[in-house]
C-alpha positions in Angstrom: 8.4 1.0 18.4 11.7 0.7 16.8 12.4 2.5 13.5 13.7 -1.1 12.1 10.4 -2.3 12.5 8.9 0.2 9.5 8.3 -1.4 6.5 7.2 0.4 3.4 5.2 -1.1 0.8 4.9 0.0 -2.8 6.8 1.2 -6.3 9.8 2.6 -6.7 9.2 5.0 -9.5 5.8 6.3 -8.2 5.7 9.8 -7.6 3.6 9.1 -4.1 6.3 6.9 -3.0 9.1 9.6 -3.7 7.1 11.7 -1.6 6.8 9.1 1.5 10.5 8.0 1.2 11.3 11.7 1.3 9.1 12.5 4.6 10.8 9.2 6.2 14.2 10.2 5.4 13.5 13.9 6.5 12.1 12.8 9.7 15.1 10.2 10.6 13.3 7.2 10.4 14.9 4.1 9.1 12.5 1.6 7.1 12.5 -1.3 5.0 11.7 -1.1 1.2 9.4 -4.2 -0.3 8.9 -3.4 -4.1 5.9 -5.2 -4.8 5.5 -4.8 -8.7 9.1 -6.1 -8.1 9.2 -8.9 -5.2 5.2 -9.4 -5.6 3.3 -9.4 -2.7 1.5 -12.4 -0.6 -2.2 -13.2 -0.1 -2.0 -12.7 3.5 -0.5 -9.0 3.7 -3.4 -7.8 1.6 -5.8 -9.7 3.7 -4.5 -8.0 6.6 -4.6 -4.8 5.2 -8.1 -5.1 3.5 -9.3 -6.5 6.7 -7.8 -3.2 8.3 -8.5 -0.7 6.3 -11.6 -2.1 3.7 -10.5 -3.8 0.1 -12.1 -0.6 -1.3 -9.5 1.8 0.2 -6.8 -0.8 -0.8 -7.3 -1.5 -4.8 -6.8 1.6 -6.1 -9.3 2.0 -8.7 -8.1 5.1 -9.8 -4.8 3.8 -11.5 -4.8 3.4 -15.3 -4.0 -0.3 -14.4 -7.9 -1.1 -12.9 -9.5 0.9 -15.5 -8.2 -0.6 -18.6 -9.7 -4.3 -16.5 -13.2 -4.9 -19.0 -16.2 -4.7 -17.0 -17.0 -8.1 -16.4 -13.7 -8.0 -14.3 -14.5 -4.7 -12.4 -18.0 -6.2 -12.0 -19.4 -7.4 -8.4 -16.0 -6.6 -6.8 -15.6 -8.0 -3.1 -12.4 -8.4 -1.1 -12.1 -11.7 -2.2 -12.0 -10.8 -6.1 -9.9 -7.5 -5.1 -7.4 -9.5 -3.4 -7.2 -12.2 -6.9 -7.1 -9.0 -8.6 -4.1 -7.3 -6.5 -2.1 -10.7 -6.3 -2.7 -11.0 -10.3 -1.2 -7.2 -10.8 0.2 -5.3 -7.9 0.2 -1.8 -9.6 -3.6 -2.3 -8.1 -2.6 -1.8 -4.9 -2.8 1.7 -3.3 0.2 3.5 -2.6 2.2 3.7 -0.5 1.1 0.9 2.5 3.7 1.7 5.7 3.4 -1.2 8.0 3.7 -0.1 11.7 4.4 -3.4 13.0 0.5 -3.0 15.0 -0.9 -1.6 12.3 -0.8 0.2 8.8 -1.4 3.3 6.7 -2.6 3.5 3.4 -1.7 6.4 0.7 0.4 9.1 2.0 -0.5 12.1 3.8 1.8 14.3 6.3 -0.2 14.8 8.6 -1.2 11.0 9.4 2.5 9.8 9.0 3.4 12.6 12.0 0.1 11.3 14.1 1.4 7.9 13.8 4.9 7.8 14.3 5.3 11.1 16.8 8.1 10.2 19.2 
């Protein structure tokens, strides 16, 4: 895998994003950055991530944006409903998502990044 194939998805101002970017920079890895709050996100990417990790992992239910939803919007969630919510409000997507080309990592844990990106 070449470094150029890495794409980091998230929101610029997020603290966890800053940790992930710092880790990638300190390890000399180049990557593209996609700010899905500014540039949006497509259904295909969300579907792929949900199929790989489960919508329960991709949807950030601990965040303020999700917690502010009314109970009807939170009720009977499934993958399709979760994707609609994340398309409407990308800040509900857990971050970061690091696309390695053949798989993705959701969230930032240095040990997972090390294992996935070992040279």
